[in-house]
C-alpha positions as semicolon CSV with decimal commas, in nm:
position;residue;x (nm);y (nm);z (nm)
1;X;2,571;0,376;-3,100
2;X;2,809;0,125;-2,906
3;X;2,761;0,375;-2,593
4;X;2,389;0,347;-2,607
5;X;2,414;-0,058;-2,616
6;X;2,629;-0,043;-2,328
7;X;2,375;0,166;-2,125
8;X;2,077;-0,056;-2,226
9;X;2,276;-0,364;-2,131
10;X;2,377;-0,203;-1,790
11;X;2,023;-0,118;-1,745
12;X;1,894;-0,454;-1,824
13;X;2,172;-0,616;-1,592
14;X;2,038;-0,404;-1,300
15;X;1,672;-0,518;-1,370
16;X;1,783;-0,869;-1,409
17;X;1,976;-0,862;-1,075
18;X;1,647;-0,718;-0,922
19;X;1,815;-0,398;-0,839
20;X;1,597;-0,099;-0,755
21;X;1,495;0,076;-1,059
22;X;1,465;0,461;-1,049
23;X;1,205;0,588;-0,774
24;X;0,964;0,691;-1,023
25;X;0,932;0,360;-1,158
26;X;0,895;0,202;-0,810
27;X;0,623;0,464;-0,746
28;X;0,430;0,384;-1,052
29;X;0,468;0,013;-1,005
30;X;0,345;0,009;-0,641
31;X;0,140;0,330;-0,580
32;X;-0,193;0,188;-0,711
33;X;-0,189;-0,136;-0,516
34;X;-0,063;0,030;-0,204
35;X;-0,366;0,286;-0,231
36;X;-0,598;-0,005;-0,275
37;X;-0,430;-0,185;0,010
38;X;-0,464;0,128;0,243
39;X;-0,812;0,205;0,130
40;X;-0,915;-0,133;0,259
41;X;-0,770;-0,067;0,587
42;X;-0,883;0,286;0,663
43;X;-1,200;0,291;0,452
44;X;-1,117;0,633;0,322
45;X;-0,969;0,694;-0,021
46;X;-0,815;1,044;0,058
47;X;-0,663;0,936;0,381
48;X;-0,512;0,617;0,216
49;X;-0,368;0,817;-0,053
50;X;-0,199;1,059;0,212
51;X;-0,066;0,753;0,386
52;X;0,072;0,595;0,083
53;X;0,246;0,933;-0,027
54;X;0,408;0,975;0,324
55;X;0,533;0,609;0,289
56;X;0,695;0,680;-0,050
57;X;0,846;0,988;0,118
58;X;1,014;0,767;0,367
59;X;1,121;0,526;0,096
60;X;1,283;0,830;-0,094
61;X;1,461;0,920;0,222
62;X;1,592;0,589;0,265
63;X;1,627;0,462;-0,074
64;X;1,987;0,389;-0,052
65;X;1,918;0,140;0,235
66;X;1,724;-0,094;-0,033
67;X;1,921;-0,314;-0,260
68;X;1,639;-0,490;-0,442
69;X;1,275;-0,417;-0,543
70;X;1,162;-0,705;-0,315
71;X;1,313;-0,517;-0,013
72;X;1,151;-0,187;-0,116
73;X;0,821;-0,368;-0,186
74;X;0,830;-0,530;0,171
75;X;0,916;-0,177;0,324
76;X;0,625;-0,007;0,128
77;X;0,365;-0,280;0,223
78;X;0,479;-0,309;0,584
79;X;0,504;0,077;0,633
80;X;0,161;0,130;0,464
81;X;0,015;-0,128;0,698
82;X;0,169;0,018;1,028
83;X;0,072;0,370;0,914
84;X;-0,294;0,258;0,843
85;X;-0,308;0,073;1,186
86;X;-0,157;0,388;1,346
87;X;-0,428;0,610;1,175
88;X;-0,703;0,380;1,290
89;X;-0,587;0,371;1,640
90;X;-0,573;0,739;1,659
91;X;-0,927;0,775;1,521
92;X;-1,040;0,520;1,778
93;X;-0,854;0,723;2,061
94;X;-1,025;1,041;1,934
95;X;-1,372;0,892;1,905
96;X;-1,333;0,780;2,271
97;X;-1,225;1,110;2,405
98;X;-1,524;1,268;2,208
99;X;-1,747;1,006;2,360
100;X;-1,620;1,074;2,719
101;X;-1,656;1,449;2,665
102;X;-2,009;1,411;2,543
103;X;-2,085;1,190;2,850
104;X;-1,927;1,428;3,083
105;X;-2,102;1,727;2,939
106;X;-2,439;1,543;2,968
107;X;-2,366;1,470;3,329
108;X;-2,311;1,846;3,414
109;X;-2,636;2,013;3,517
110;X;-2,748;2,306;3,303
111;X;-2,751;2,522;3,611
112;X;-2,387;2,437;3,690
113;X;-2,294;2,500;3,334
114;X;-2,462;2,846;3,346
115;X;-2,282;2,924;3,673
116;X;-1,949;2,839;3,498
117;X;-2,014;3,059;3,215
118;X;-2,125;3,353;3,437
119;X;-1,819;3,305;3,649
120;X;-1,593;3,333;3,351
121;X;-1,785;3,630;3,195
122;X;-1,745;3,814;3,530
123;X;-1,385;3,722;3,542
124;X;-1,331;3,894;3,214
125;X;-1,529;4,195;3,295
126;X;-1,356;4,248;3,607
127;X;-1,024;4,217;3,424
128;X;-1,139;4,476;3,173
129;X;-1,267;4,700;3,446
130;X;-0,941;4,699;3,635
131;X;-0,766;4,827;3,314
132;X;-1,002;5,112;3,270
133;X;-0,887;5,472;3,359
134;X;-0,901;5,553;3,724
135;X;-1,226;5,766;3,740
136;X;-1,413;5,563;3,480
137;X;-1,309;5,241;3,689
138;X;-1,426;5,392;4,015
139;X;-1,761;5,486;3,876
140;X;-1,820;5,163;3,721
141;X;-1,738;4,994;4,048
142;X;-1,971;5,212;4,258
143;X;-2,246;5,174;4,006
144;X;-2,241;4,793;3,937
145;X;-2,085;4,643;4,246
146;X;-2,242;4,880;4,508
147;X;-2,572;4,962;4,305
148;X;-2,539;5,333;4,353
149;X;-2,716;5,563;4,098
150;X;-2,558;5,855;3,920
151;X;-2,657;6,104;4,189
152;X;-2,522;5,907;4,485
153;X;-2,184;5,846;4,290
154;X;-2,176;6,226;4,179
155;X;-2,230;6,319;4,566
156;X;-1,952;6,061;4,694
157;X;-1,702;6,141;4,422
158;X;-1,783;6,529;4,423
159;X;-1,856;6,529;4,048
160;X;-2,137;6,637;3,846
161;X;-2,400;6,416;3,774
162;X;-2,336;6,466;3,405
163;X;-1,961;6,370;3,441
164;X;-2,072;6,056;3,619
165;X;-2,300;5,964;3,330
166;X;-2,039;6,028;3,072
167;X;-1,789;5,808;3,281
168;X;-2,035;5,539;3,303
169;X;-2,111;5,549;2,923
170;X;-1,752;5,548;2,853
171;X;-1,695;5,267;3,069
172;X;-1,960;5,049;2,920
173;X;-1,854;5,146;2,571
174;X;-1,478;5,038;2,663
175;X;-1,598;4,712;2,824
176;X;-1,807;4,636;2,507
177;X;-1,517;4,688;2,288
178;X;-1,266;4,491;2,494
179;X;-1,485;4,203;2,571
180;X;-1,442;3,888;2,342
181;X;-1,637;3,580;2,344
182;X;-1,317;3,373;2,332
183;X;-1,243;3,016;2,259
184;X;-1,193;2,976;2,630
185;X;-1,572;2,926;2,675
186;X;-1,582;2,660;2,400
187;X;-1,478;2,370;2,637
188;X;-1,727;2,498;2,883
189;X;-2,012;2,491;2,643
């Protein structure tokens, strides 16, 4: 019994001296008001809650640095305010970037955009063609860059027309399977 009284007296002494109570108590004491404060600064409840949670994590990491509840309270409010201001600056910066990109994309002529896309597709196709097996590659290049038909290619390469057609079909199939519409095009679009 005496031991319990001693703990109770010790606890009340700490509170009277305004020492920091356990972290959980500080959290429950300030979390609602900090969320309200942050929500007013960022205009989004979910983001406000995330910011306040991050601030409490910082408090947890630095809790030994705070001797009083007032010091912790000041840290919480100042850190929350600064985090909200940083968030708002980041949002404004991203909005400016998006607006600049939108304006620049409106300035680009549709013809120029199509040419850029066409050039990128050709670059990828040539890269794929260069990786094809040698005979298949040769047939594809003669057919699509020089415009030769299957009979002319067969005569020039001393192959049968049937073999040329097979190599051409194989090449088209391999190119289709390897070609990907990649995220590289997204900034162009």
